[in-house]
Jmol script that loads the backbone (N, CA, C; Angstrom):
load data "model"
ATOM      1  N   UNK A   1      21.478  75.547   7.386  1.00  0.00           N
ATOM      2  CA  UNK A   1      21.558  74.584   6.302  1.00  0.00           C
ATOM      3  C   UNK A   1      20.990  75.219   5.036  1.00  0.00           C
ATOM      4  N   UNK A   2      21.590  74.941   3.884  1.00  0.00           N
ATOM      5  CA  UNK A   2      21.085  75.539   2.656  1.00  0.00           C
ATOM      6  C   UNK A   2      19.838  74.824   2.126  1.00  0.00           C
ATOM      7  N   UNK A   3      19.211  75.478   1.205  1.00  0.00           N
ATOM      8  CA  UNK A   3      18.075  74.906   0.473  1.00  0.00           C
ATOM      9  C   UNK A   3      18.539  74.735  -0.991  1.00  0.00           C
ATOM     10  N   UNK A   4      17.935  73.799  -1.720  1.00  0.00           N
ATOM     11  CA  UNK A   4      18.313  73.596  -3.082  1.00  0.00           C
ATOM     12  C   UNK A   4      18.004  74.838  -3.887  1.00  0.00           C
ATOM     13  N   UNK A   5      18.951  75.250  -4.721  1.00  0.00           N
ATOM     14  CA  UNK A   5      18.798  76.422  -5.564  1.00  0.00           C
ATOM     15  C   UNK A   5      18.944  76.037  -7.032  1.00  0.00           C
ATOM     16  N   UNK A   6      17.837  75.703  -7.663  1.00  0.00           N
ATOM     17  CA  UNK A   6      17.853  75.294  -9.050  1.00  0.00           C
ATOM     18  C   UNK A   6      18.084  76.473  -9.986  1.00  0.00           C
ATOM     19  N   UNK A   7      17.835  77.683  -9.518  1.00  0.00           N
ATOM     20  CA  UNK A   7      17.917  78.862 -10.404  1.00  0.00           C
ATOM     21  C   UNK A   7      19.347  79.291 -10.676  1.00  0.00           C
ATOM     22  N   UNK A   8      20.304  78.897  -9.816  1.00  0.00           N
ATOM     23  CA  UNK A   8      21.690  79.358 -10.017  1.00  0.00           C
ATOM     24  C   UNK A   8      22.602  78.246 -10.448  1.00  0.00           C
ATOM     25  N   UNK A   9      22.033  77.169 -11.012  1.00  0.00           N
ATOM     26  CA  UNK A   9      22.883  76.083 -11.504  1.00  0.00           C
ATOM     27  C   UNK A   9      23.656  76.548 -12.727  1.00  0.00           C
ATOM     28  N   UNK A  10      24.939  76.253 -12.765  1.00  0.00           N
ATOM     29  CA  UNK A  10      25.706  76.539 -13.952  1.00  0.00           C
ATOM     30  C   UNK A  10      25.115  75.765 -15.151  1.00  0.00           C
ATOM     31  N   UNK A  11      25.249  76.335 -16.345  1.00  0.00           N
ATOM     32  CA  UNK A  11      24.681  75.722 -17.564  1.00  0.00           C
ATOM     33  C   UNK A  11      25.169  74.284 -17.723  1.00  0.00           C
ATOM     34  N   UNK A  12      26.450  74.045 -17.483  1.00  0.00           N
ATOM     35  CA  UNK A  12      27.020  72.695 -17.668  1.00  0.00           C
ATOM     36  C   UNK A  12      26.333  71.663 -16.719  1.00  0.00           C
ATOM     37  N   UNK A  13      26.001  72.088 -15.517  1.00  0.00           N
ATOM     38  CA  UNK A  13      25.330  71.206 -14.562  1.00  0.00           C
ATOM     39  C   UNK A  13      23.907  70.939 -15.021  1.00  0.00           C
ATOM     40  N   UNK A  14      23.219  71.985 -15.512  1.00  0.00           N
ATOM     41  CA  UNK A  14      21.856  71.826 -16.023  1.00  0.00           C
ATOM     42  C   UNK A  14      21.799  70.817 -17.185  1.00  0.00           C
ATOM     43  N   UNK A  15      22.755  70.969 -18.093  1.00  0.00           N
ATOM     44  CA  UNK A  15      22.834  70.074 -19.239  1.00  0.00           C
ATOM     45  C   UNK A  15      23.118  68.654 -18.787  1.00  0.00           C
ATOM     46  N   UNK A  16      24.032  68.512 -17.830  1.00  0.00           N
ATOM     47  CA  UNK A  16      24.375  67.192 -17.297  1.00  0.00           C
ATOM     48  C   UNK A  16      23.145  66.523 -16.662  1.00  0.00           C
ATOM     49  N   UNK A  17      22.397  67.275 -15.871  1.00  0.00           N
ATOM     50  CA  UNK A  17      21.197  66.757 -15.212  1.00  0.00           C
ATOM     51  C   UNK A  17      20.148  66.331 -16.249  1.00  0.00           C
ATOM     52  N   UNK A  18      19.969  67.144 -17.275  1.00  0.00           N
ATOM     53  CA  UNK A  18      18.994  66.800 -18.325  1.00  0.00           C
ATOM     54  C   UNK A  18      19.404  65.524 -19.035  1.00  0.00           C
ATOM     55  N   UNK A  19      20.696  65.363 -19.288  1.00  0.00           N
ATOM     56  CA  UNK A  19      21.179  64.162 -19.957  1.00  0.00           C
ATOM     57  C   UNK A  19      20.991  62.940 -19.045  1.00  0.00           C
ATOM     58  N   UNK A  20      21.237  63.084 -17.761  1.00  0.00           N
ATOM     59  CA  UNK A  20      21.064  61.972 -16.822  1.00  0.00           C
ATOM     60  C   UNK A  20      19.607  61.556 -16.702  1.00  0.00           C
ATOM     61  N   UNK A  21      18.678  62.497 -16.789  1.00  0.00           N
ATOM     62  CA  UNK A  21      17.271  62.144 -16.785  1.00  0.00           C
ATOM     63  C   UNK A  21      16.980  61.190 -17.948  1.00  0.00           C
ATOM     64  N   UNK A  22      17.527  61.470 -19.111  1.00  0.00           N
ATOM     65  CA  UNK A  22      17.333  60.603 -20.281  1.00  0.00           C
ATOM     66  C   UNK A  22      18.074  59.288 -20.089  1.00  0.00           C
ATOM     67  N   UNK A  23      19.347  59.343 -19.681  1.00  0.00           N
ATOM     68  CA  UNK A  23      20.178  58.139 -19.531  1.00  0.00           C
ATOM     69  C   UNK A  23      19.607  57.195 -18.467  1.00  0.00           C
ATOM     70  N   UNK A  24      19.048  57.730 -17.422  1.00  0.00           N
ATOM     71  CA  UNK A  24      18.587  56.906 -16.293  1.00  0.00           C
ATOM     72  C   UNK A  24      17.125  56.504 -16.472  1.00  0.00           C
ATOM     73  N   UNK A  25      16.501  56.918 -17.577  1.00  0.00           N
ATOM     74  CA  UNK A  25      15.104  56.586 -17.849  1.00  0.00           C
ATOM     75  C   UNK A  25      14.211  56.996 -16.686  1.00  0.00           C
ATOM     76  N   UNK A  26      14.421  58.218 -16.206  1.00  0.00           N
ATOM     77  CA  UNK A  26      13.592  58.772 -15.135  1.00  0.00           C
ATOM     78  C   UNK A  26      12.233  59.111 -15.718  1.00  0.00           C
ATOM     79  N   UNK A  27      11.190  58.571 -15.105  1.00  0.00           N
ATOM     80  CA  UNK A  27       9.835  58.683 -15.651  1.00  0.00           C
ATOM     81  C   UNK A  27       9.181  60.006 -15.236  1.00  0.00           C
ATOM     82  N   UNK A  28       8.052  60.271 -15.846  1.00  0.00           N
ATOM     83  CA  UNK A  28       7.266  61.469 -15.501  1.00  0.00           C
ATOM     84  C   UNK A  28       6.840  61.383 -14.038  1.00  0.00           C
ATOM     85  N   UNK A  29       6.421  60.210 -13.576  1.00  0.00           N
ATOM     86  CA  UNK A  29       6.028  60.069 -12.164  1.00  0.00           C
ATOM     87  C   UNK A  29       7.215  60.374 -11.243  1.00  0.00           C
ATOM     88  N   UNK A  30       8.401  59.909 -11.631  1.00  0.00           N
ATOM     89  CA  UNK A  30       9.606  60.221 -10.847  1.00  0.00           C
ATOM     90  C   UNK A  30       9.822  61.737 -10.773  1.00  0.00           C
ATOM     91  N   UNK A  31       9.663  62.392 -11.905  1.00  0.00           N
ATOM     92  CA  UNK A  31       9.898  63.837 -11.969  1.00  0.00           C
ATOM     93  C   UNK A  31       8.851  64.589 -11.123  1.00  0.00           C
ATOM     94  N   UNK A  32       7.623  64.069 -11.066  1.00  0.00           N
ATOM     95  CA  UNK A  32       6.599  64.677 -10.231  1.00  0.00           C
ATOM     96  C   UNK A  32       6.981  64.570  -8.756  1.00  0.00           C
ATOM     97  N   UNK A  33       7.467  63.390  -8.327  1.00  0.00           N
ATOM     98  CA  UNK A  33       7.927  63.236  -6.939  1.00  0.00           C
ATOM     99  C   UNK A  33       9.080  64.214  -6.628  1.00  0.00           C
ATOM    100  N   UNK A  34      10.036  64.289  -7.576  1.00  0.00           N
ATOM    101  CA  UNK A  34      11.156  65.220  -7.406  1.00  0.00           C
ATOM    102  C   UNK A  34      10.670  66.667  -7.301  1.00  0.00           C
ATOM    103  N   UNK A  35       9.748  67.042  -8.184  1.00  0.00           N
ATOM    104  CA  UNK A  35       9.209  68.406  -8.195  1.00  0.00           C
ATOM    105  C   UNK A  35       8.512  68.727  -6.885  1.00  0.00           C
ATOM    106  N   UNK A  36       7.702  67.785  -6.395  1.00  0.00           N
ATOM    107  CA  UNK A  36       6.990  68.000  -5.128  1.00  0.00           C
ATOM    108  C   UNK A  36       7.981  68.179  -3.990  1.00  0.00           C
ATOM    109  N   UNK A  37       9.063  67.419  -3.989  1.00  0.00           N
ATOM    110  CA  UNK A  37      10.083  67.554  -2.952  1.00  0.00           C
ATOM    111  C   UNK A  37      10.769  68.918  -3.021  1.00  0.00           C
ATOM    112  N   UNK A  38      11.062  69.344  -4.252  1.00  0.00           N
ATOM    113  CA  UNK A  38      11.715  70.645  -4.439  1.00  0.00           C
ATOM    114  C   UNK A  38      10.793  71.787  -3.992  1.00  0.00           C
ATOM    115  N   UNK A  39       9.513  71.672  -4.293  1.00  0.00           N
ATOM    116  CA  UNK A  39       8.506  72.699  -3.909  1.00  0.00           C
ATOM    117  C   UNK A  39       8.409  72.825  -2.390  1.00  0.00           C
ATOM    118  N   UNK A  40       8.741  71.762  -1.664  1.00  0.00           N
ATOM    119  CA  UNK A  40       8.708  71.818  -0.218  1.00  0.00           C
ATOM    120  C   UNK A  40       9.895  72.582   0.346  1.00  0.00           C
ATOM    121  N   UNK A  41      10.798  73.024  -0.521  1.00  0.00           N
ATOM    122  CA  UNK A  41      11.974  73.812  -0.166  1.00  0.00           C
ATOM    123  C   UNK A  41      12.794  73.143   0.944  1.00  0.00           C
ATOM    124  N   UNK A  42      13.217  71.901   0.688  1.00  0.00           N
ATOM    125  CA  UNK A  42      13.934  71.138   1.729  1.00  0.00           C
ATOM    126  C   UNK A  42      15.320  71.705   2.033  1.00  0.00           C
ATOM    127  N   UNK A  43      15.695  71.586   3.288  1.00  0.00           N
ATOM    128  CA  UNK A  43      17.061  71.887   3.666  1.00  0.00           C
ATOM    129  C   UNK A  43      17.956  70.728   3.280  1.00  0.00           C
ATOM    130  N   UNK A  44      19.176  71.038   2.862  1.00  0.00           N
ATOM    131  CA  UNK A  44      20.143  70.017   2.506  1.00  0.00           C
ATOM    132  C   UNK A  44      21.460  70.337   3.247  1.00  0.00           C
ATOM    133  N   UNK A  45      22.279  69.321   3.486  1.00  0.00           N
ATOM    134  CA  UNK A  45      23.562  69.563   4.183  1.00  0.00           C
ATOM    135  C   UNK A  45      24.475  70.457   3.365  1.00  0.00           C
ATOM    136  N   UNK A  46      25.439  71.091   4.022  1.00  0.00           N
ATOM    137  CA  UNK A  46      26.419  71.908   3.341  1.00  0.00           C
ATOM    138  C   UNK A  46      27.347  71.079   2.447  1.00  0.00           C
ATOM    139  N   UNK A  47      27.653  69.854   2.859  1.00  0.00           N
ATOM    140  CA  UNK A  47      28.536  68.990   2.078  1.00  0.00           C
ATOM    141  C   UNK A  47      27.749  68.126   1.087  1.00  0.00           C
ATOM    142  N   UNK A  48      28.341  66.974   0.762  1.00  0.00           N
ATOM    143  CA  UNK A  48      27.727  66.042  -0.161  1.00  0.00           C
ATOM    144  C   UNK A  48      26.504  65.385   0.472  1.00  0.00           C
ATOM    145  N   UNK A  49      25.483  65.138  -0.326  1.00  0.00           N
ATOM    146  CA  UNK A  49      24.251  64.531   0.139  1.00  0.00           C
ATOM    147  C   UNK A  49      23.594  63.706  -0.966  1.00  0.00           C
ATOM    148  N   UNK A  50      22.649  62.857  -0.566  1.00  0.00           N
ATOM    149  CA  UNK A  50      21.890  62.033  -1.504  1.00  0.00           C
ATOM    150  C   UNK A  50      20.434  61.970  -1.010  1.00  0.00           C
ATOM    151  N   UNK A  51      19.494  61.994  -1.942  1.00  0.00           N
ATOM    152  CA  UNK A  51      18.087  61.816  -1.633  1.00  0.00           C
ATOM    153  C   UNK A  51      17.575  60.694  -2.511  1.00  0.00           C
ATOM    154  N   UNK A  52      17.145  59.597  -1.873  1.00  0.00           N
ATOM    155  CA  UNK A  52      16.655  58.416  -2.566  1.00  0.00           C
ATOM    156  C   UNK A  52      15.174  58.601  -2.865  1.00  0.00           C
ATOM    157  N   UNK A  53      14.810  58.458  -4.137  1.00  0.00           N
ATOM    158  CA  UNK A  53      13.407  58.561  -4.561  1.00  0.00           C
ATOM    159  C   UNK A  53      12.846  57.200  -4.930  1.00  0.00           C
ATOM    160  N   UNK A  54      13.569  56.138  -4.622  1.00  0.00           N
ATOM    161  CA  UNK A  54      13.095  54.796  -4.917  1.00  0.00           C
ATOM    162  C   UNK A  54      13.601  54.261  -6.225  1.00  0.00           C
ATOM    163  N   UNK A  55      13.282  54.937  -7.325  1.00  0.00           N
ATOM    164  CA  UNK A  55      13.701  54.482  -8.641  1.00  0.00           C
ATOM    165  C   UNK A  55      14.970  55.200  -9.114  1.00  0.00           C
ATOM    166  N   UNK A  56      15.379  56.232  -8.407  1.00  0.00           N
ATOM    167  CA  UNK A  56      16.589  56.974  -8.687  1.00  0.00           C
ATOM    168  C   UNK A  56      17.012  57.696  -7.436  1.00  0.00           C
ATOM    169  N   UNK A  57      18.237  58.226  -7.435  1.00  0.00           N
ATOM    170  CA  UNK A  57      18.752  59.017  -6.320  1.00  0.00           C
ATOM    171  C   UNK A  57      19.277  60.325  -6.868  1.00  0.00           C
ATOM    172  N   UNK A  58      18.951  61.422  -6.216  1.00  0.00           N
ATOM    173  CA  UNK A  58      19.511  62.716  -6.556  1.00  0.00           C
ATOM    174  C   UNK A  58      20.697  62.948  -5.630  1.00  0.00           C
ATOM    175  N   UNK A  59      21.859  63.254  -6.205  1.00  0.00           N
ATOM    176  CA  UNK A  59      23.061  63.542  -5.419  1.00  0.00           C
ATOM    177  C   UNK A  59      23.445  64.979  -5.628  1.00  0.00           C
ATOM    178  N   UNK A  60      23.899  65.609  -4.551  1.00  0.00           N
ATOM    179  CA  UNK A  60      24.283  67.004  -4.638  1.00  0.00           C
ATOM    180  C   UNK A  60      25.314  67.378  -3.619  1.00  0.00           C
ATOM    181  N   UNK A  61      25.634  68.647  -3.634  1.00  0.00           N
ATOM    182  CA  UNK A  61      26.579  69.212  -2.670  1.00  0.00           C
ATOM    183  C   UNK A  61      26.093  70.588  -2.297  1.00  0.00           C
ATOM    184  N   UNK A  62      25.813  70.776  -1.008  1.00  0.00           N
ATOM    185  CA  UNK A  62      25.282  72.054  -0.575  1.00  0.00           C
ATOM    186  C   UNK A  62      23.960  72.349  -1.286  1.00  0.00           C
ATOM    187  N   UNK A  63      23.771  73.566  -1.732  1.00  0.00           N
ATOM    188  CA  UNK A  63      22.521  73.977  -2.387  1.00  0.00           C
ATOM    189  C   UNK A  63      22.361  73.458  -3.791  1.00  0.00           C
ATOM    190  N   UNK A  64      23.347  72.762  -4.337  1.00  0.00           N
ATOM    191  CA  UNK A  64      23.300  72.398  -5.740  1.00  0.00           C
ATOM    192  C   UNK A  64      23.197  70.902  -5.996  1.00  0.00           C
ATOM    193  N   UNK A  65      22.166  70.457  -6.725  1.00  0.00           N
ATOM    194  CA  UNK A  65      22.121  69.091  -7.175  1.00  0.00           C
ATOM    195  C   UNK A  65      23.231  68.875  -8.199  1.00  0.00           C
ATOM    196  N   UNK A  66      23.803  67.678  -8.225  1.00  0.00           N
ATOM    197  CA  UNK A  66      24.934  67.424  -9.104  1.00  0.00           C
ATOM    198  C   UNK A  66      24.630  66.368 -10.160  1.00  0.00           C
ATOM    199  N   UNK A  67      23.906  65.313  -9.767  1.00  0.00           N
ATOM    200  CA  UNK A  67      23.634  64.218 -10.752  1.00  0.00           C
ATOM    201  C   UNK A  67      22.488  63.350 -10.262  1.00  0.00           C
ATOM    202  N   UNK A  68      21.956  62.578 -11.177  1.00  0.00           N
ATOM    203  CA  UNK A  68      20.977  61.543 -10.891  1.00  0.00           C
ATOM    204  C   UNK A  68      21.675  60.203 -10.956  1.00  0.00           C
ATOM    205  N   UNK A  69      21.467  59.380  -9.954  1.00  0.00           N
ATOM    206  CA  UNK A  69      22.047  58.039  -9.924  1.00  0.00           C
ATOM    207  C   UNK A  69      20.933  56.997 -10.141  1.00  0.00           C
ATOM    208  N   UNK A  70      21.329  55.862 -10.685  1.00  0.00           N
ATOM    209  CA  UNK A  70      20.369  54.763 -10.858  1.00  0.00           C
ATOM    210  C   UNK A  70      20.036  54.128  -9.530  1.00  0.00           C
ATOM    211  N   UNK A  71      18.897  53.460  -9.481  1.00  0.00           N
ATOM    212  CA  UNK A  71      18.470  52.758  -8.256  1.00  0.00           C
ATOM    213  C   UNK A  71      19.569  51.806  -7.837  1.00  0.00           C
ATOM    214  N   UNK A  72      19.952  51.881  -6.574  1.00  0.00           N
ATOM    215  CA  UNK A  72      20.973  51.017  -6.037  1.00  0.00           C
ATOM    216  C   UNK A  72      22.413  51.476  -6.252  1.00  0.00           C
ATOM    217  N   UNK A  73      22.607  52.467  -7.087  1.00  0.00           N
ATOM    218  CA  UNK A  73      23.963  52.988  -7.318  1.00  0.00           C
ATOM    219  C   UNK A  73      24.404  53.726  -6.049  1.00  0.00           C
ATOM    220  N   UNK A  74      25.617  53.399  -5.548  1.00  0.00           N
ATOM    221  CA  UNK A  74      26.049  54.052  -4.321  1.00  0.00           C
ATOM    222  C   UNK A  74      26.322  55.535  -4.505  1.00  0.00           C
ATOM    223  N   UNK A  75      26.146  56.256  -3.452  1.00  0.00           N
ATOM    224  CA  UNK A  75      26.475  57.703  -3.502  1.00  0.00           C
ATOM    225  C   UNK A  75      27.247  58.091  -2.257  1.00  0.00           C
ATOM    226  N   UNK A  76      27.965  59.190  -2.399  1.00  0.00           N
ATOM    227  CA  UNK A  76      28.725  59.742  -1.273  1.00  0.00           C
ATOM    228  C   UNK A  76      27.842  60.758  -0.563  1.00  0.00           C
ATOM    229  N   UNK A  77      28.130  60.957   0.692  1.00  0.00           N
ATOM    230  CA  UNK A  77      27.455  62.037   1.434  1.00  0.00           C
ATOM    231  C   UNK A  77      26.356  61.529   2.321  1.00  0.00           C
ATOM    232  N   UNK A  78      25.736  62.465   2.949  1.00  0.00           N
ATOM    233  CA  UNK A  78      24.681  62.190   3.931  1.00  0.00           C
ATOM    234  C   UNK A  78      23.370  61.855   3.218  1.00  0.00           C
ATOM    235  N   UNK A  79      22.726  60.784   3.632  1.00  0.00           N
ATOM    236  CA  UNK A  79      21.407  60.432   3.100  1.00  0.00           C
ATOM    237  C   UNK A  79      20.372  61.350   3.757  1.00  0.00           C
ATOM    238  N   UNK A  80      19.548  61.987   2.926  1.00  0.00           N
ATOM    239  CA  UNK A  80      18.496  62.862   3.434  1.00  0.00           C
ATOM    240  C   UNK A  80      17.138  62.349   3.001  1.00  0.00           C
TER     241      UNK A  80
END
end "model"
wireframe off; spacefill off
backbone 0.3
color backbone group
């Protein structure tokens, strides 16, 4: 199973994620929880996946995060 690879994100995906942080009003506390999870070097499925952080959900595919979803917004893929 892959691990999240933030270092190889295409520029367009990075910009999209940064915009979603603003659009979704993701707080500093939310970002700390996300950062702590990333530092744990979690394994993620090869296909589509979602990680619920309570106030937002991170959705991705394989090693790459794709977007931030609002609380309660449905996502495709395996819940991790």
